[in-house]
Backbone as XML, in Angstrom:
<?xml version="1.0"?>
<chain id="A" units="angstrom">
  <residue number="1" name="MET">
    <atom name="N" x="116.442" y="48.592" z="56.151"/>
    <atom name="CA" x="115.920" y="47.255" z="56.166"/>
    <atom name="C" x="114.437" y="47.329" z="55.851"/>
  </residue>
  <residue number="2" name="LYS">
    <atom name="N" x="113.981" y="46.495" z="54.919"/>
    <atom name="CA" x="112.602" y="46.543" z="54.477"/>
    <atom name="C" x="111.977" y="45.172" z="54.651"/>
  </residue>
  <residue number="3" name="PHE">
    <atom name="N" x="110.767" y="45.171" z="55.221"/>
    <atom name="CA" x="110.040" y="43.931" z="55.418"/>
    <atom name="C" x="109.026" y="43.767" z="54.301"/>
  </residue>
  <residue number="4" name="GLU">
    <atom name="N" x="108.652" y="42.531" z="54.052"/>
    <atom name="CA" x="107.683" y="42.248" z="53.005"/>
    <atom name="C" x="106.349" y="42.907" z="53.337"/>
  </residue>
  <residue number="5" name="GLY">
    <atom name="N" x="105.778" y="43.596" z="52.389"/>
    <atom name="CA" x="104.485" y="44.240" z="52.584"/>
    <atom name="C" x="104.574" y="45.619" z="53.220"/>
  </residue>
  <residue number="6" name="GLU">
    <atom name="N" x="105.728" y="46.019" z="53.642"/>
    <atom name="CA" x="105.891" y="47.327" z="54.288"/>
    <atom name="C" x="105.764" y="48.433" z="53.250"/>
  </residue>
  <residue number="7" name="GLY">
    <atom name="N" x="104.963" y="49.465" z="53.574"/>
    <atom name="CA" x="104.848" y="50.623" z="52.714"/>
    <atom name="C" x="103.912" y="50.422" z="51.550"/>
  </residue>
  <residue number="8" name="GLY">
    <atom name="N" x="103.185" y="49.324" z="51.513"/>
    <atom name="CA" x="102.212" y="49.113" z="50.452"/>
    <atom name="C" x="102.847" y="49.080" z="49.076"/>
  </residue>
  <residue number="9" name="GLY">
    <atom name="N" x="104.060" y="48.565" z="48.953"/>
    <atom name="CA" x="104.711" y="48.458" z="47.665"/>
    <atom name="C" x="105.439" y="49.727" z="47.241"/>
  </residue>
  <residue number="10" name="LYS">
    <atom name="N" x="105.499" y="50.729" z="48.087"/>
    <atom name="CA" x="106.189" y="51.976" z="47.745"/>
    <atom name="C" x="107.683" y="51.822" z="47.992"/>
  </residue>
  <residue number="11" name="SER">
    <atom name="N" x="108.447" y="52.485" z="47.170"/>
    <atom name="CA" x="109.892" y="52.453" z="47.353"/>
    <atom name="C" x="110.284" y="53.375" z="48.510"/>
  </residue>
  <residue number="12" name="ASN">
    <atom name="N" x="111.496" y="53.246" z="48.950"/>
    <atom name="CA" x="112.004" y="54.115" z="50.019"/>
    <atom name="C" x="111.945" y="55.579" z="49.596"/>
  </residue>
  <residue number="13" name="ALA">
    <atom name="N" x="112.256" y="55.877" z="48.352"/>
    <atom name="CA" x="112.231" y="57.249" z="47.849"/>
    <atom name="C" x="110.800" y="57.803" z="47.887"/>
  </residue>
  <residue number="14" name="GLN">
    <atom name="N" x="109.824" y="56.958" z="47.522"/>
    <atom name="CA" x="108.431" y="57.388" z="47.555"/>
    <atom name="C" x="107.975" y="57.646" z="48.990"/>
  </residue>
  <residue number="15" name="MET">
    <atom name="N" x="108.406" y="56.785" z="49.895"/>
    <atom name="CA" x="108.053" y="56.951" z="51.311"/>
    <atom name="C" x="108.658" y="58.241" z="51.863"/>
  </residue>
  <residue number="16" name="GLU">
    <atom name="N" x="109.925" y="58.493" z="51.538"/>
    <atom name="CA" x="110.588" y="59.716" z="52.001"/>
    <atom name="C" x="109.908" y="60.953" z="51.427"/>
  </residue>
  <residue number="17" name="SER">
    <atom name="N" x="109.503" y="60.879" z="50.156"/>
    <atom name="CA" x="108.819" y="62.001" z="49.523"/>
    <atom name="C" x="107.472" y="62.260" z="50.200"/>
  </residue>
  <residue number="18" name="ALA">
    <atom name="N" x="106.746" y="61.192" z="50.515"/>
    <atom name="CA" x="105.451" y="61.337" z="51.190"/>
    <atom name="C" x="105.633" y="61.939" z="52.580"/>
  </residue>
  <residue number="19" name="ILE">
    <atom name="N" x="106.659" y="61.522" z="53.283"/>
    <atom name="CA" x="106.943" y="62.052" z="54.629"/>
    <atom name="C" x="107.290" y="63.528" z="54.537"/>
  </residue>
  <residue number="20" name="LYS">
    <atom name="N" x="108.097" y="63.913" z="53.554"/>
    <atom name="CA" x="108.459" y="65.327" z="53.384"/>
    <atom name="C" x="107.230" y="66.178" z="53.090"/>
  </residue>
  <residue number="21" name="GLN">
    <atom name="N" x="106.346" y="65.677" z="52.225"/>
    <atom name="CA" x="105.119" y="66.412" z="51.905"/>
    <atom name="C" x="104.246" y="66.581" z="53.143"/>
  </residue>
  <residue number="22" name="THR">
    <atom name="N" x="104.140" y="65.528" z="53.930"/>
    <atom name="CA" x="103.358" y="65.592" z="55.162"/>
    <atom name="C" x="103.966" y="66.603" z="56.122"/>
  </residue>
  <residue number="23" name="ASN">
    <atom name="N" x="105.284" y="66.620" z="56.233"/>
    <atom name="CA" x="105.960" y="67.574" z="57.107"/>
    <atom name="C" x="105.749" y="69.008" z="56.647"/>
  </residue>
  <residue number="24" name="VAL">
    <atom name="N" x="105.744" y="69.234" z="55.320"/>
    <atom name="CA" x="105.512" y="70.575" z="54.782"/>
    <atom name="C" x="104.102" y="71.034" z="55.130"/>
  </residue>
  <residue number="25" name="VAL">
    <atom name="N" x="103.129" y="70.149" z="54.963"/>
    <atom name="CA" x="101.741" y="70.489" z="55.282"/>
    <atom name="C" x="101.609" y="70.796" z="56.770"/>
  </residue>
  <residue number="26" name="ARG">
    <atom name="N" x="102.216" y="69.978" z="57.610"/>
    <atom name="CA" x="102.171" y="70.212" z="59.055"/>
    <atom name="C" x="102.873" y="71.514" z="59.424"/>
  </residue>
  <residue number="27" name="SER">
    <atom name="N" x="103.989" y="71.790" z="58.781"/>
    <atom name="CA" x="104.721" y="73.033" z="59.058"/>
    <atom name="C" x="103.888" y="74.247" z="58.675"/>
  </residue>
  <residue number="28" name="ARG">
    <atom name="N" x="103.216" y="74.180" z="57.547"/>
    <atom name="CA" x="102.359" y="75.286" z="57.126"/>
    <atom name="C" x="101.209" y="75.486" z="58.110"/>
  </residue>
  <residue number="29" name="ALA">
    <atom name="N" x="100.600" y="74.380" z="58.524"/>
    <atom name="CA" x="99.492" y="74.469" z="59.472"/>
    <atom name="C" x="99.962" y="75.075" z="60.792"/>
  </residue>
  <residue number="30" name="LEU">
    <atom name="N" x="101.143" y="74.664" z="61.252"/>
    <atom name="CA" x="101.700" y="75.206" z="62.489"/>
    <atom name="C" x="101.999" y="76.697" z="62.335"/>
  </residue>
  <residue number="31" name="LEU">
    <atom name="N" x="102.560" y="77.077" z="61.200"/>
    <atom name="CA" x="102.863" y="78.487" z="60.952"/>
    <atom name="C" x="101.592" y="79.325" z="60.977"/>
  </residue>
  <residue number="32" name="GLU">
    <atom name="N" x="100.537" y="78.845" z="60.319"/>
    <atom name="CA" x="99.270" y="79.575" z="60.314"/>
    <atom name="C" x="98.703" y="79.701" z="61.727"/>
  </residue>
  <residue number="33" name="MET">
    <atom name="N" x="98.798" y="78.623" z="62.504"/>
    <atom name="CA" x="98.309" y="78.645" z="63.876"/>
    <atom name="C" x="99.106" y="79.651" z="64.713"/>
  </residue>
  <residue number="34" name="LEU">
    <atom name="N" x="100.420" y="79.664" z="64.555"/>
    <atom name="CA" x="101.260" y="80.600" z="65.304"/>
    <atom name="C" x="100.980" y="82.041" z="64.911"/>
  </residue>
  <residue number="35" name="GLU">
    <atom name="N" x="100.799" y="82.285" z="63.608"/>
    <atom name="CA" x="100.490" y="83.641" z="63.161"/>
    <atom name="C" x="99.178" y="84.123" z="63.769"/>
  </residue>
  <residue number="36" name="GLY">
    <atom name="N" x="98.187" y="83.239" z="63.803"/>
    <atom name="CA" x="96.904" y="83.598" z="64.413"/>
    <atom name="C" x="97.054" y="83.903" z="65.887"/>
  </residue>
  <residue number="37" name="ALA">
    <atom name="N" x="97.847" y="83.095" z="66.593"/>
    <atom name="CA" x="98.063" y="83.321" z="68.020"/>
    <atom name="C" x="98.796" y="84.636" z="68.269"/>
  </residue>
  <residue number="38" name="ILE">
    <atom name="N" x="99.772" y="84.946" z="67.432"/>
    <atom name="CA" x="100.525" y="86.196" z="67.587"/>
    <atom name="C" x="99.619" y="87.388" z="67.367"/>
  </residue>
  <residue number="39" name="LYS">
    <atom name="N" x="98.790" y="87.330" z="66.314"/>
    <atom name="CA" x="97.868" y="88.431" z="66.051"/>
    <atom name="C" x="96.907" y="88.616" z="67.222"/>
  </residue>
  <residue number="40" name="LYS">
    <atom name="N" x="96.410" y="87.510" z="67.750"/>
    <atom name="CA" x="95.493" y="87.578" z="68.888"/>
    <atom name="C" x="96.206" y="88.162" z="70.106"/>
  </residue>
  <residue number="41" name="TYR">
    <atom name="N" x="97.443" y="87.731" z="70.335"/>
    <atom name="CA" x="98.212" y="88.223" z="71.474"/>
    <atom name="C" x="98.495" y="89.717" z="71.342"/>
  </residue>
  <residue number="42" name="GLN">
    <atom name="N" x="98.835" y="90.162" z="70.135"/>
    <atom name="CA" x="99.103" y="91.584" z="69.921"/>
    <atom name="C" x="97.861" y="92.409" z="70.227"/>
  </residue>
  <residue number="43" name="ASN">
    <atom name="N" x="96.709" y="91.943" z="69.811"/>
    <atom name="CA" x="95.466" y="92.646" z="70.114"/>
    <atom name="C" x="95.225" y="92.702" z="71.612"/>
  </residue>
  <residue number="44" name="ASN">
    <atom name="N" x="95.538" y="91.628" z="72.316"/>
    <atom name="CA" x="95.382" y="91.616" z="73.763"/>
    <atom name="C" x="96.317" y="92.612" z="74.430"/>
  </residue>
  <residue number="45" name="LEU">
    <atom name="N" x="97.509" y="92.774" z="73.886"/>
    <atom name="CA" x="98.440" y="93.756" z="74.451"/>
    <atom name="C" x="97.873" y="95.160" z="74.338"/>
  </residue>
  <residue number="46" name="LEU">
    <atom name="N" x="97.315" y="95.483" z="73.190"/>
    <atom name="CA" x="96.729" y="96.801" z="73.006"/>
    <atom name="C" x="95.556" y="96.996" z="73.956"/>
  </residue>
  <residue number="47" name="THR">
    <atom name="N" x="94.737" y="95.992" z="74.093"/>
    <atom name="CA" x="93.590" y="96.068" z="74.981"/>
    <atom name="C" x="94.057" y="96.230" z="76.423"/>
  </residue>
  <residue number="48" name="THR">
    <atom name="N" x="95.078" y="95.504" z="76.805"/>
    <atom name="CA" x="95.607" y="95.606" z="78.156"/>
    <atom name="C" x="96.139" y="97.013" z="78.422"/>
  </residue>
  <residue number="49" name="THR">
    <atom name="N" x="96.841" y="97.570" z="77.460"/>
    <atom name="CA" x="97.369" y="98.927" z="77.599"/>
    <atom name="C" x="96.239" y="99.931" z="77.755"/>
  </residue>
  <residue number="50" name="GLU">
    <atom name="N" x="95.215" y="99.768" z="76.941"/>
    <atom name="CA" x="94.069" y="100.673" z="77.027"/>
    <atom name="C" x="93.375" y="100.560" z="78.382"/>
  </residue>
  <residue number="51" name="ILE">
    <atom name="N" x="93.265" y="99.352" z="78.886"/>
    <atom name="CA" x="92.632" y="99.147" z="80.198"/>
    <atom name="C" x="93.454" y="99.803" z="81.294"/>
  </residue>
  <residue number="52" name="ILE">
    <atom name="N" x="94.761" y="99.636" z="81.246"/>
    <atom name="CA" x="95.633" y="100.243" z="82.259"/>
    <atom name="C" x="95.503" y="101.761" z="82.213"/>
  </residue>
  <residue number="53" name="GLN">
    <atom name="N" x="95.490" y="102.329" z="81.012"/>
    <atom name="CA" x="95.333" y="103.782" z="80.885"/>
    <atom name="C" x="93.999" y="104.238" z="81.467"/>
  </residue>
  <residue number="54" name="PHE">
    <atom name="N" x="92.954" y="103.471" z="81.202"/>
    <atom name="CA" x="91.633" y="103.802" z="81.724"/>
    <atom name="C" x="91.625" y="103.732" z="83.255"/>
  </residue>
  <residue number="55" name="LEU">
    <atom name="N" x="92.263" y="102.695" z="83.814"/>
    <atom name="CA" x="92.345" y="102.568" z="85.273"/>
    <atom name="C" x="93.102" y="103.736" z="85.894"/>
  </residue>
  <residue number="56" name="VAL">
    <atom name="N" x="94.171" y="104.175" z="85.253"/>
    <atom name="CA" x="94.940" y="105.314" z="85.760"/>
    <atom name="C" x="94.063" y="106.559" z="85.822"/>
  </residue>
  <residue number="57" name="VAL">
    <atom name="N" x="93.282" y="106.787" z="84.773"/>
    <atom name="CA" x="92.384" y="107.948" z="84.744"/>
    <atom name="C" x="91.366" y="107.858" z="85.875"/>
  </residue>
  <residue number="58" name="ILE">
    <atom name="N" x="90.779" y="106.685" z="86.054"/>
    <atom name="CA" x="89.780" y="106.506" z="87.120"/>
    <atom name="C" x="90.397" y="106.745" z="88.492"/>
  </residue>
  <residue number="59" name="VAL">
    <atom name="N" x="91.579" y="106.193" z="88.716"/>
    <atom name="CA" x="92.243" y="106.348" z="90.020"/>
    <atom name="C" x="92.590" y="107.817" z="90.264"/>
  </residue>
  <residue number="60" name="LYS">
    <atom name="N" x="93.117" y="108.509" z="89.236"/>
    <atom name="CA" x="93.452" y="109.935" z="89.391"/>
    <atom name="C" x="92.216" y="110.746" z="89.755"/>
  </residue>
  <residue number="61" name="ARG">
    <atom name="N" x="91.128" y="110.499" z="89.057"/>
    <atom name="CA" x="89.885" y="111.231" z="89.346"/>
    <atom name="C" x="89.400" y="110.961" z="90.757"/>
  </residue>
  <residue number="62" name="THR">
    <atom name="N" x="89.477" y="109.704" z="91.165"/>
    <atom name="CA" x="89.022" y="109.350" z="92.514"/>
    <atom name="C" x="89.902" y="109.998" z="93.575"/>
  </residue>
  <residue number="63" name="LEU">
    <atom name="N" x="91.211" y="109.952" z="93.371"/>
    <atom name="CA" x="92.124" y="110.566" z="94.333"/>
    <atom name="C" x="91.886" y="112.076" z="94.431"/>
  </residue>
  <residue number="64" name="THR">
    <atom name="N" x="91.710" y="112.709" z="93.286"/>
    <atom name="CA" x="91.448" y="114.154" z="93.277"/>
    <atom name="C" x="90.117" y="114.468" z="93.960"/>
  </residue>
  <residue number="65" name="LYS">
    <atom name="N" x="89.111" y="113.680" z="93.669"/>
    <atom name="CA" x="87.780" y="113.890" z="94.238"/>
    <atom name="C" x="87.820" y="113.870" z="95.767"/>
  </residue>
  <residue number="66" name="TYR">
    <atom name="N" x="88.634" y="112.985" z="96.321"/>
    <atom name="CA" x="88.688" y="112.854" z="97.778"/>
    <atom name="C" x="89.862" y="113.608" z="98.399"/>
  </residue>
  <residue number="67" name="GLY">
    <atom name="N" x="90.469" y="114.521" z="97.639"/>
    <atom name="CA" x="91.478" y="115.417" z="98.186"/>
    <atom name="C" x="92.820" y="114.774" z="98.488"/>
  </residue>
  <residue number="68" name="TYR">
    <atom name="N" x="93.170" y="113.700" z="97.774"/>
    <atom name="CA" x="94.463" y="113.057" z="97.989"/>
    <atom name="C" x="95.560" y="113.985" z="97.488"/>
  </residue>
  <residue number="69" name="PRO">
    <atom name="N" x="96.643" y="114.166" z="98.228"/>
    <atom name="CA" x="97.719" y="115.091" z="97.826"/>
    <atom name="C" x="98.287" y="114.729" z="96.447"/>
  </residue>
  <residue number="70" name="SER">
    <atom name="N" x="98.401" y="115.720" z="95.587"/>
    <atom name="CA" x="98.851" y="115.474" z="94.212"/>
    <atom name="C" x="100.283" y="114.950" z="94.140"/>
  </residue>
  <residue number="71" name="ASP">
    <atom name="N" x="101.126" y="115.321" z="95.099"/>
    <atom name="CA" x="102.511" y="114.848" z="95.071"/>
    <atom name="C" x="102.626" y="113.371" z="95.455"/>
  </residue>
  <residue number="72" name="GLN">
    <atom name="N" x="101.577" y="112.790" z="96.002"/>
    <atom name="CA" x="101.591" y="111.376" z="96.388"/>
    <atom name="C" x="100.744" y="110.505" z="95.461"/>
  </residue>
  <residue number="73" name="GLN">
    <atom name="N" x="100.128" y="111.122" z="94.459"/>
    <atom name="CA" x="99.233" y="110.377" z="93.582"/>
    <atom name="C" x="99.955" y="109.330" z="92.737"/>
  </residue>
  <residue number="74" name="THR">
    <atom name="N" x="101.153" y="109.627" z="92.266"/>
    <atom name="CA" x="101.884" y="108.676" z="91.422"/>
    <atom name="C" x="102.109" y="107.364" z="92.154"/>
  </residue>
  <residue number="75" name="LYS">
    <atom name="N" x="102.556" y="107.452" z="93.405"/>
    <atom name="CA" x="102.798" y="106.236" z="94.189"/>
    <atom name="C" x="101.479" y="105.514" z="94.472"/>
  </residue>
  <residue number="76" name="ALA">
    <atom name="N" x="100.426" y="106.270" z="94.735"/>
    <atom name="CA" x="99.118" y="105.661" z="94.998"/>
    <atom name="C" x="98.602" y="104.937" z="93.756"/>
  </residue>
  <residue number="77" name="ILE">
    <atom name="N" x="98.800" y="105.531" z="92.588"/>
    <atom name="CA" x="98.361" y="104.902" z="91.345"/>
    <atom name="C" x="99.120" y="103.599" z="91.115"/>
  </residue>
  <residue number="78" name="GLU">
    <atom name="N" x="100.430" y="103.623" z="91.347"/>
    <atom name="CA" x="101.232" y="102.407" z="91.189"/>
    <atom name="C" x="100.751" y="101.318" z="92.139"/>
  </residue>
  <residue number="79" name="THR">
    <atom name="N" x="100.430" y="101.696" z="93.358"/>
    <atom name="CA" x="99.940" y="100.732" z="94.342"/>
    <atom name="C" x="98.612" y="100.116" z="93.894"/>
  </residue>
  <residue number="80" name="VAL">
    <atom name="N" x="97.716" y="100.965" z="93.426"/>
    <atom name="CA" x="96.416" y="100.473" z="92.965"/>
    <atom name="C" x="96.580" y="99.540" z="91.770"/>
  </residue>
  <residue number="81" name="LEU">
    <atom name="N" x="97.467" y="99.867" z="90.835"/>
    <atom name="CA" x="97.694" y="99.006" z="89.672"/>
    <atom name="C" x="98.288" y="97.657" z="90.080"/>
  </residue>
  <residue number="82" name="ARG">
    <atom name="N" x="99.219" y="97.659" z="91.039"/>
    <atom name="CA" x="99.770" y="96.389" z="91.550"/>
    <atom name="C" x="98.669" y="95.552" z="92.192"/>
  </residue>
  <residue number="83" name="GLN">
    <atom name="N" x="97.811" y="96.199" z="92.963"/>
    <atom name="CA" x="96.703" y="95.480" z="93.596"/>
    <atom name="C" x="95.754" y="94.920" z="92.533"/>
  </residue>
  <residue number="84" name="ALA">
    <atom name="N" x="95.512" y="95.678" z="91.484"/>
    <atom name="CA" x="94.638" y="95.216" z="90.400"/>
    <atom name="C" x="95.255" y="94.008" z="89.698"/>
  </residue>
  <residue number="85" name="GLU">
    <atom name="N" x="96.575" y="94.037" z="89.487"/>
    <atom name="CA" x="97.257" y="92.900" z="88.863"/>
    <atom name="C" x="97.130" y="91.653" z="89.722"/>
  </residue>
  <residue number="86" name="ARG">
    <atom name="N" x="97.338" y="91.806" z="91.021"/>
    <atom name="CA" x="97.217" y="90.653" z="91.924"/>
    <atom name="C" x="95.795" y="90.115" z="91.916"/>
  </residue>
  <residue number="87" name="SER">
    <atom name="N" x="94.834" y="90.993" z="91.917"/>
    <atom name="CA" x="93.441" y="90.564" z="91.883"/>
    <atom name="C" x="93.132" y="89.849" z="90.577"/>
  </residue>
  <residue number="88" name="ALA">
    <atom name="N" x="93.654" y="90.374" z="89.490"/>
    <atom name="CA" x="93.425" y="89.743" z="88.170"/>
    <atom name="C" x="94.044" y="88.357" z="88.145"/>
  </residue>
  <residue number="89" name="ASP">
    <atom name="N" x="95.256" y="88.221" z="88.684"/>
    <atom name="CA" x="95.897" y="86.907" z="88.739"/>
    <atom name="C" x="95.058" y="85.933" z="89.555"/>
  </residue>
  <residue number="90" name="TYR">
    <atom name="N" x="94.508" y="86.403" z="90.658"/>
    <atom name="CA" x="93.686" y="85.556" z="91.534"/>
    <atom name="C" x="92.416" y="85.123" z="90.817"/>
  </residue>
  <residue number="91" name="TRP">
    <atom name="N" x="91.740" y="86.063" z="90.170"/>
    <atom name="CA" x="90.447" y="85.758" z="89.551"/>
    <atom name="C" x="90.585" y="84.971" z="88.260"/>
  </residue>
  <residue number="92" name="THR">
    <atom name="N" x="91.716" y="85.052" z="87.580"/>
    <atom name="CA" x="91.878" y="84.325" z="86.324"/>
    <atom name="C" x="92.577" y="82.987" z="86.511"/>
  </residue>
  <residue number="93" name="ALA">
    <atom name="N" x="93.091" y="82.706" z="87.692"/>
    <atom name="CA" x="93.801" y="81.438" z="87.933"/>
    <atom name="C" x="92.849" y="80.270" z="88.078"/>
  </residue>
</chain>
């Protein structure tokens, strides 16, 4: 159903074509935005992994320095990492 003056004199086919073009442009823009977010997220994953590895090294050195039993270090490291995660969640919330 078409009202007088609707679409500025454009036919239904022209209107549909314009809508499709607009959707293509929006889809491309969304795709570019998502690709950028994924790349940024991937970089954050690598950084997070590097930070965790660095924390493990620091904790191992500290435990060794203070004579913590080597057979219990793995569990202690896991505990410290869990505590660090909870602290990070608290400080970033």
